N, C-alpha and C positions, 0 to 999 in steps of 0.2 A: 504494500500500500504506500503510495507516494505521500509526501507532506501535504500536497494539495487535496488529496482524497481525505486525509485525516482532518484537515481544516474544514472541508465541506461537511463531513459528519458532525463536527463540532458545531458548525453553524446550524445544522438541522436540530441538534439538541438544544441550542440556545433559542431557536424559534419556538420549540415546545415550552421552554421555560418562560419565554415572553408571553405565550398564550395563557399559561397558568397565572402569571402576574396580572394580566389584564382581567382574568376572571375574578380576581380578588379586589380590583379597583372599586372604590366607592362610587355610587351613582351620584350624578350631579343634575339636579333639576334644571330644565331649560324652558324658555318661553315657547308659546305656541306661535312660532314665527309665521308671517304672511309671505306668500309667494304668488307669482303670476304664471298662468299657463296660457295656451293659445285661446282658450275659451272663457276663462274666469279667474278670479282670485281664489286661492286655496290656502290652507294653513298646514303646518307641520303635522298636526294630529290626523288630518285627512289622508296624508301620504302613507300612513300605515296600511291603508286599504284592507282593514279587517284583520291584520296580522298584529302580533305583539312586538315585533322587531322591525326596524327600518335601517337599511344601509343607504347613507347619502354619499354619493360620489361628488367630491368638490372639484369642479372643473373650472379653470380660469377663463374659459371661453374660447371663441373661434380663433383668437390671435395666438394661441399657445400650441406649438407643434408637439410638445411633450405631453400636454393634457390630452391631445388627440391620440397619441400612442397608448396612454393608459386606458382611455375610453374604448379604443379599438380592442384591446386585450380583454378588458372586463366584459365587453359586449359578447365576446366569444364564449364566456362561461355564464352568461346572464341566466339561462334556463336553470342551471344548477343553483345559482345564488337565490333565484326567486322561489326555489323549492323550500329554502330555509327561512326567507324573510322578504319583505317588500324592498325593492331597490329603486332609487330615484337618482338621476343625475341633475345637479344644480349648478348653474353658472350665473354670471352677471348679464349675459346676453339676453336681449328681448326674445320672447317666445318665437317670433317669426324667424329670427336668425338661428335659434336652436333647431327649429324644424328643418331649415335648409341644410344645416350641418348634418343632422341625423339622416336625412334622405341621401345626402351625398356619400355618407360613410356606412350606410345600412345599419345604423344603430337602432336597437329596439327598446331603448330605455324609455321609461316614463321620465319626462323632463320638466323642470320648473326653473323659473328665473327668480333670483333674489334681488336683482336689479342694483346690486351694490349697497343694499341696505343693512339693517341690523344683523341679519343672519350672517352675512359675509364678515362683518367686523367682529362679531362675537363668537363665531363658530369656525371660520376658515382662516383666522389669523395665526401666523407662526412667526414669532420674533417681531421684526420690524415690517413684515409683509402682511398686509391686510387681506389679500386674496391669494392664499396659498393652496396648491392642489393637494388633495388627500382624500380621506374618507372618515366618516364618523358613523357609529352605530347608536341608535336611539331605541329605547324600550318604553312601552307603556306599563306603568306600575301604579296601582292604586289611584287611578284617575290622573296621574301626573306623567309628564314626558321627562325621561331621564337620559342623559348621555352616558352610555356604557363605556365607550372607548373611542379613540380616534388615532389616526396616524397620518403624517405628512407623506406625500409622494416626492421622490427625487431620484436622480440617477443612482443606480446601484441598490435601490430599495427592494423590498420583498414582493412588491405588488405588480411588477412587470417582469416577465421572464426574459425580455429582450436583453437586459443588462447581463444576465447570467450566460446566455448564449454567446453574446459578444465576448465575454470573458473566456469562455471555452475556446473561442477562435483567436484569442490573443489580441483582441481589439479593445483598446481602452475607451472609457466613457467619454473622454475628451476628444477621441478620434472619430466619433460618429454622432450625428444629430438627426433626429427624426424629421421627416418631411411630410407635407400634406399629401403629395403625390410623388410617385417615383418614375413616371413616364418621362422619357427624354425625347425631344424632337429629333428624328433622324435628319441626316443631311438633306435628303429629298424624300418627298412623300409621293407614293404612287397615285394618289387621288388629286394631286396638284397642290395640296396644302392650303386651300382657301378656308377662311373662317375658323382657324385653329385657335383655341383658347388654352394658354399654358396654365 
């Protein structure tokens, strides 16, 4: 077994320890925040959709390529996550922008906009950053909404397998940046190349 193999096993053990610590964290009551959807205003308690747990994916919005990477990955396991709890993607983008982004990327998330309001500043902030990507899990307990746990997203985190596959390939996190699209225009197009949008 190589040193890298040993460290990988240690990281897996540490991940299990992290899960055990999170299970012991004290609940923190939160407000019943307001959000906007395409059709109406809604609140945090409605987003549970009859479930007792809610996973909120904190997305910085259409301007963040990294947030798109995380959302693409989470979208791939959405059915599995929704078997365990309600899942909602939240960003500051208006609902119409969210819908265009979702259609373009084939996202199946239920999406809401916090519009840069109180939810963003009180639930998405990390350090000096008011709108940081990540996730939070909320639970309904005794008629109250409590935050069970949360985690920021960032290069090398546990929430996107991309970093780990890059590492296997010997590609550093600073050597690769996600893009919205990977198509590159060829030198010439067989159809004449009219009306191409990059």
